[in-house]
C-alpha positions in Angstrom: 102.8 23.2 47.8 101.3 19.8 47.5 98.3 18.5 49.4 99.3 16.3 52.6 97.3 12.5 52.3 95.1 13.6 54.8 94.2 16.9 53.2 93.4 15.0 50.0 90.7 13.0 52.4 89.4 16.4 53.8 88.9 17.2 50.2 86.9 14.5 49.4 84.6 14.7 52.6 83.8 18.0 52.0 83.1 17.3 47.9 80.5 14.7 49.8 78.9 17.1 52.3 78.5 19.6 49.5 76.6 17.1 47.3 74.3 16.4 49.9 73.8 19.8 51.0 75.1 18.9 54.3 75.9 21.8 57.1 79.2 21.7 58.1 81.9 23.5 60.2 85.7 23.0 60.6 87.0 24.0 63.9 90.0 25.4 64.3 91.9 24.1 67.5 93.7 27.0 69.3 94.8 27.0 73.2 91.7 28.4 74.5 89.1 25.4 72.3 88.7 21.5 73.4 91.2 19.2 72.2 90.5 16.6 70.3 87.3 18.3 68.5 87.0 16.5 65.1 87.8 17.8 61.8 84.1 18.7 60.8 81.1 18.9 62.9 78.1 18.4 60.6 74.3 18.7 60.7 72.6 15.7 58.4 68.8 15.6 58.4 68.5 17.4 61.8 70.9 14.5 63.5 74.8 15.7 64.7 77.4 14.1 63.0 81.1 14.3 63.7 83.9 13.2 61.5 87.9 12.8 62.2 89.8 13.0 58.9 92.6 10.3 58.8 95.2 9.3 55.8 96.3 5.8 55.4 96.9 4.0 58.4 96.6 7.0 60.7 94.7 6.7 63.9 93.1 9.0 66.7 94.7 9.9 69.4 93.4 9.4 73.1 92.0 12.6 73.1 90.0 12.2 69.5 88.7 9.2 71.0 87.4 10.8 74.2 85.7 13.4 72.0 84.2 10.9 69.6 83.0 8.5 72.2 81.4 11.8 74.0 79.5 12.4 70.9 78.3 9.0 70.5 77.1 9.0 74.0 75.3 11.9 73.8 73.4 10.7 71.0 75.4 11.9 68.0 76.8 10.3 65.1 81.0 10.0 65.2 83.4 8.4 62.7 87.1 8.0 62.0 87.2 8.7 57.7 89.7 7.8 55.6 90.4 7.2 51.7 89.1 3.8 52.2 85.9 4.3 53.7 84.6 7.2 52.4 81.8 4.8 50.9 80.5 4.4 54.2 80.1 8.3 54.7 77.9 8.7 51.2 76.1 5.9 52.6 75.1 7.4 56.0 75.0 10.7 53.7 72.2 9.3 51.5 70.1 7.5 53.8 
């Protein structure tokens, strides 16, 4: 079975995170967890980073936007990454 466009973006994100030795976890959504949690929860040089992966013109849901906003308000970094802005993630990782 072929990868979905979003799965391809996630693979590229994983590759970048590995290249920069970034700790990450990918929470699995369940009926007992928080809805809208980003795809990647990372620690980059002691800083919290959340990444929501999307493909093409994929958009975040209202719940995802709320989670990203809450993370930013708590002092963390929160990004939505697709195939067009992977370079922005890499710039952040190499700072």
